[in-house]
C-alpha positions in Angstrom: 48.1 98.0 1.7 49.9 95.0 3.2 53.5 94.9 2.3 55.3 91.6 1.6 58.1 91.4 4.2 59.2 88.0 3.2 59.1 84.8 5.3 58.4 85.0 9.0 60.8 83.2 11.3 61.2 82.5 15.0 64.9 82.3 15.9 65.9 78.9 17.1 68.5 80.3 19.4 66.9 83.3 21.1 63.2 83.0 20.1 62.9 86.4 18.5 60.2 86.7 15.9 61.2 88.4 12.6 60.8 88.6 8.9 63.7 87.9 6.5 62.8 90.9 4.3 63.5 88.7 1.3 67.2 88.7 2.0 69.2 85.6 0.8 70.5 84.8 4.3 67.7 84.7 6.9 69.7 86.0 9.9 68.2 86.9 13.3 68.5 90.6 13.9 69.0 90.1 17.6 71.6 87.4 17.9 72.7 87.0 14.2 72.0 83.2 14.0 71.6 81.9 10.4 68.1 80.3 10.4 69.2 77.9 7.7 71.3 76.1 10.3 68.4 75.5 12.6 68.3 71.9 13.9 65.6 69.8 12.2 63.3 67.9 14.5 62.2 64.5 13.5 58.4 64.4 13.0 56.7 62.2 15.6 54.1 59.6 14.8 50.7 59.8 16.4 51.7 56.8 18.6 54.9 58.6 19.8 52.8 61.8 20.5 50.3 59.9 22.6 53.1 58.1 24.6 54.8 61.5 25.3 51.5 63.0 26.4 50.8 60.1 28.7 54.2 60.3 30.2 53.9 64.0 30.9 50.5 63.5 32.5 51.9 60.7 34.8 54.8 62.9 35.8 52.5 65.8 36.6 50.2 63.7 38.8 52.9 61.7 40.6 54.4 64.6 42.7 51.0 65.8 43.8 50.1 62.3 45.2 53.4 62.0 47.0 53.1 65.4 48.6 49.6 64.6 49.9 50.8 61.3 51.4 53.8 63.1 53.0 51.5 65.7 54.6 49.2 63.0 55.9 52.2 61.1 57.4 53.4 64.3 59.1 49.9 65.0 60.5 49.8 61.4 61.9 53.3 61.8 63.4 52.2 65.1 65.1 49.1 63.4 66.4 51.1 60.5 67.8 53.5 63.0 69.5 50.6 64.8 71.1 49.1 61.7 72.6 52.3 60.9 74.6 
């Protein structure tokens, strides 16, 4: 019962999911972008993927540590002000 609707695309401009309905020009029905003009991303090597993941993990952890230190410093400043 399944009908062949052609190739499934995700528009590179607006993110709409659609099928090309076997038309010669796969154009997005929402924004009209020709999907053949989509930018081609260079494939990353496993080494580059690990480096990117490690960098993201470091960036995610760094602000949390700084916030905790800032709160501790504020608490110490309040405590010092209460003693005077």
